[in-house]
C-alpha positions, 0 to 999 in steps of 0.5 A: 454355264449361266441360265437366265429366265427370259419369261415367267409368270412373275417379274420383279416389281422394280424392273421393266421386265414383263411377266405373262403366263409363259416360259422361256430360259436362256442357256449360255454354255460358253461356246453355245447359246440355247433358248428353251421355249419362247414364252406366250407372246412376241411382245413380252419375249422381245422386251425381256430378251432385249433388256437382258442383253441377250443378243444372239442364239444358236439353238431354240428347243421347244419343250412341247406344243402349248401356246405359252411355250411357243407363242413368242416364236415370231420374235425369233424368226430372224435370229438364224437359230436352229429350231428343235421340236418333236413332230407331234408338237404341231398337232392341235392342242386344246383344253377341254372341259365338259362341252367347252374347248379352248385352243392352246396349241402352236400359233395358228399363223406359224407355218414351219414350211414357210417360216424360213427357219432351220427346223429339225424334228426330234423324237428321241434323246439327241445330243446337240452340244458337247454336254447338252442333250435333248432328253425324250426318254421318260418312264413311269416311276411314280403312280401319283404323277398323272397328266390332267385329263382336260389336256387334249389333242385333236385329230380328224375332228375328234378330241383325245387325251394328250399323252405328251409324246412331244414333250422334250426336256434338256439335260446338261452334263456337268462335273457336279452331276446332271442339270435337268430343265423342264418346260412343264413336266406334264409327264411328271417331274419326278418321273423325268428326274429318275429317268435322267438318272437311269439314262445318264447313270449320274446324280441330279445336281440341278432342277430348273423349270416348270413342274405342273403342280399348279392344280395338284392336291396337297398329297401330290405336292408332299409326295413330290417333296419326299422324292426330291428329298431322296434325289437331293439336288443342290439347285432347285429353281422352279416357276411357271406352272408350279403354282404358289402353294408348291413354290411355298412348300419347296422354299420351306423344305429346301430353303437356300437350295430353292429359287422361285423363277421370275423373268430376269432370274439368273442361275449360276454355280454349275 
């Protein structure tokens, strides 16, 4: 198995890869090629997809309905890939503060009924490959992992706090243990990891993706590190919404086990 980062907030300086506040991973599982999330814009996604030589894809899994994970979808409409997402991902999403609101949901131009793509809605943990699962069974294990209050959905003209029922993760079962991939981990990365360990009755070997620690206070970051030390993954690759402070703390704590994600990063060793 090989995992490549198509889009992240950072890109190598000496490359033609683009960066944006977006996220996308490519999983080459040998007999199946899967994309998790599509970045924020079609331009960035297609540029990086082409430069990385990723010429085919079987499945696209959308971790949730925010635009920094779904905005690049138009670049994937003619690939023949089957799309998986939770039905709630299409509910309008907003960032709300005081009297201001900003739309941060699915591309408004995207109509799944007219897109011509093969679409499957997933609302429970589902196996989509010989060792690949869409994981949607997250319990509350930690009192310090809370959803930021400004993240909202809009129904019938009213704003409600987003509980992220639409959030999907990926879990790959390997001989070494579970590899867990998260888009943003709004429900809490530690909650996701403990839930996966309980559900699959296995240890965590790798953790890859976003952690939504970007605006976390130092106490939450330290408590997250404490739990990671207990879980003790062999591979930790994080980026996007993790934030610079948390990235630094993870690197200092886990040294060679830790890789900060950037566009073009490759993770192997599974």
